[in-house]
N, C-alpha and C positions, 0 to 999 in steps of 0.2 A: 795641678802643678805647673809652675811657670816655665817658660822657655827662654833661652838666652841666645842672642845673636850678636855678632860683632860686625860693625859697619862704620866706615869712615872714622876709625880710631875711637869708637864709642862702644859702650856695652849697653845693650837694650834688653830690658827684662819685661816680658809681657804677661798679663794675667797673673799678677801676684795675689796675695791673700785678699786685698780689698778691691781687686779688679782694675786697679790703676796701672799705668805704665810710667816708668821712670828711666831716665838716661843718666849714665855716669860718664863723666869726662875721662878720657884715657889717662890723663895725668894723675887721676885718683885711683886707678886700678892697682890692686895688690897682686903681684904675679904669683904669690904663694897661696892666694885665697880667692878663687873665682865663684865661690858658692853664693847663691842668690841671697841667703839670709844675712851674710856679711854686709852686703850693700843696702839691703832693705832696712836694717837697723839704723842706718845713717839718715834715712828719710824723715821728713817732718810728719808729725801726727801718727807715728807708729805706736800701737798699743801692745802691751805684753800682759797676757792673762786678763784682758779686758780693762787694764789700767794703763794710764799714760806714764811711761818712764821718763825720768828727767835727766839721766846721765848715762853716758857710755864710758866705761873704764876698761883699761886693759886688765887682763886676768891677774897679772902680778900686782896690780894696784889694789885689788880687792882681797888679797890673801896675805898671810904672814909667813906661810911655809908652802913650798911647791917643789917637790923632789920625787925622783923615781927610787924604788926600792933597790935592794942588793941581790946578787946572785944567791939564791937559796935553793938547795937541791932537795928533791923529793926522795924519801926513803919509805919503803913499805912498812918497815918496822919502826918508823919514826914515832916519837911520843909527843912532839910539839907541833900543833897546828899553825899554819901560816896562810895568809891571804894571797891567792894567785889569781891571774886573770879569769880562769875558768869559773871562779866563785863569784864574780862580779857581774850582775845583770842590772838593767835599768831599774833604779830605785831600791834594789835589794841585794843582800848578800846570801848566797846559797851555802849554808854551813856544811852540808854534806859534800860539797866540792872543795872544801879547804884542802890544801896540801898538808903533808906530814913530813917533818924533818927531825933530825937529832939535835939535841941541845948543843952538843959540842961541835956541830957543823955550822952554827950561826956565824956569819962573818963579822969582823969588827965593824963598829959603827952602823950596823943594820938598823933600819928605821922601824920603830914601833908606833903604831897609831894610837891616837887619843880619842876620847869620846868627842863627837861632833866633827871629827875630821871627815873628809870625803875621799874615797878611793875611786880612781878611774882606771878602767881597763884600757891598756894602751895597745893591745894587739888582738888579732883574731876576729872572728865574726862579730863579736860584741864590742869591738873597738869604740871607745868613747862612752860606754855605759858607766854610770856613776852611782855609788851607793854611800849611804851615811853610816858612820861607825857609832854603834850604840854601846851600852855598858857591857854587853856580853862579848863584844869583839875588841874592846879597848885593850891595848898593850900587845896585841898580836903583831908579829913581824910581817913584812910584805916583800914579795920578790921583785925582780928587776923589771917586770912587765906591768907593774902597778904604779900609778902616780898617786902620791899622797898630797892632799890639799888641806890647808888649815885656814878657814875663812877668817877675815878680820871682822870681829863682831861689831865694831863701830861703823862698819860700812855695809855688811851683808849678813843676814841670818843664815846659818848653815843649811837649814831646810829650804830656804829660798834659793840659795846657790845650787843645791841639789836639783831642784825643780827646773831651773833654767838650763842647767847642763844637760838634762835629759830631754829638753824640749827639742822639737824638730829643727828649729832655726839654729841652735848651737850644736846639736849632735851631728848634723850634716856638715857643719864647718869643721868639726874635729876629724871627721873622716876625710875631708878635703885637704886638710893641712898635714895629713899623715905622710910619711916618707918610706922609701924602700921599694926596690924593683920587684922582688919576689914576695917577701912577707912585709906587708904594710904595717907600720908602727906609728903611733901618735908621737909627734915631735914635741919634746918638752920646750924647746926654744921657741917654737911657733905657737904653742899653747899659751905661753906666758904673755904673748903679745895679742892674743885674740881678745876682741872687745866684747864685753857683756853688758846687758841693760841693767841699770840699777834703779829700782823704785825707791821712793821715800820709805823710811822704816815702817811707818804705819801701814802702808800698802803691802810691803813685804809680809808683815804679820798677818794681814787679811788673807793673802794667798796661802800662807802656811797653815792657817786655821782651816781653810777649805780642804787643803791636802790632808790634814790630820783627820777630818771627818770621813774622807774617803778611806783612809787607812783603817780607821776604827770599824767601818762597815765591812771592809775586806777581812779583817781579823775575825769578826763575828761569823762571816760566811765560811771562812776556812775552818773554824771550830765546828760549825754545823756539819760541814762536809766530812771532817774527820770522825765525828760521832756517828754519822750515818754509815760511813764505811765500816766502822767497828761493829755496828748493829747488823749490817749485811753479812760481814764475815762470821759473826756468831751464828746467825740464822743458817748460813750454808754449812758451816762445820757441824751443826747439830741436826742436819737432815737425817732421817732414818733412825735417830735415837728415840728410845721410848721415854 
């Protein structure tokens, strides 16, 4: 992990990912973002996922929709599931952790997610974690601690944006630009100005295909684990029976 030192109005980062040292002039420092990744992305010959990215865009330039959800209250007898920060982890939604509310308690203009939207946890331990909305989760409402992102498909593939948001270089930035003295929360205004690396579309697709292969392998392993657990449960429950 790199170290950062301030000297003679410059920021010096040592031992970054490629072992090089670079210096940022004080005039180019962003007082709201001192994370190493923010400045490293601006250096020449920086690769992302083993590929050379060609463009840095602000977050708001790469999406068509970027908003926080509405205040939605939890009710134990609720019949309508909604996405809360507890249910958002890096790369995945935890269905068992969805909140429950009443249909008549949904506030006006509450946001419903669409397929291929990305939801970001804006608070708590998993602040900055992002997950992709699939067919099963589309049309769900989101509460006020969830940020909804709708990628611009002409610029960025949804799964590519999902990957870079969960990468170390950007997840650290999201934690850095959070605000709040007691409970830290991801700032929407700062998030929209955060710069993200944009690969050519064919390279984005290449990374997404690699990601899908990993996902397919994980799904197969999860299925095998579930089947083995069922077999073990059956074995234990039938001990002593003739």
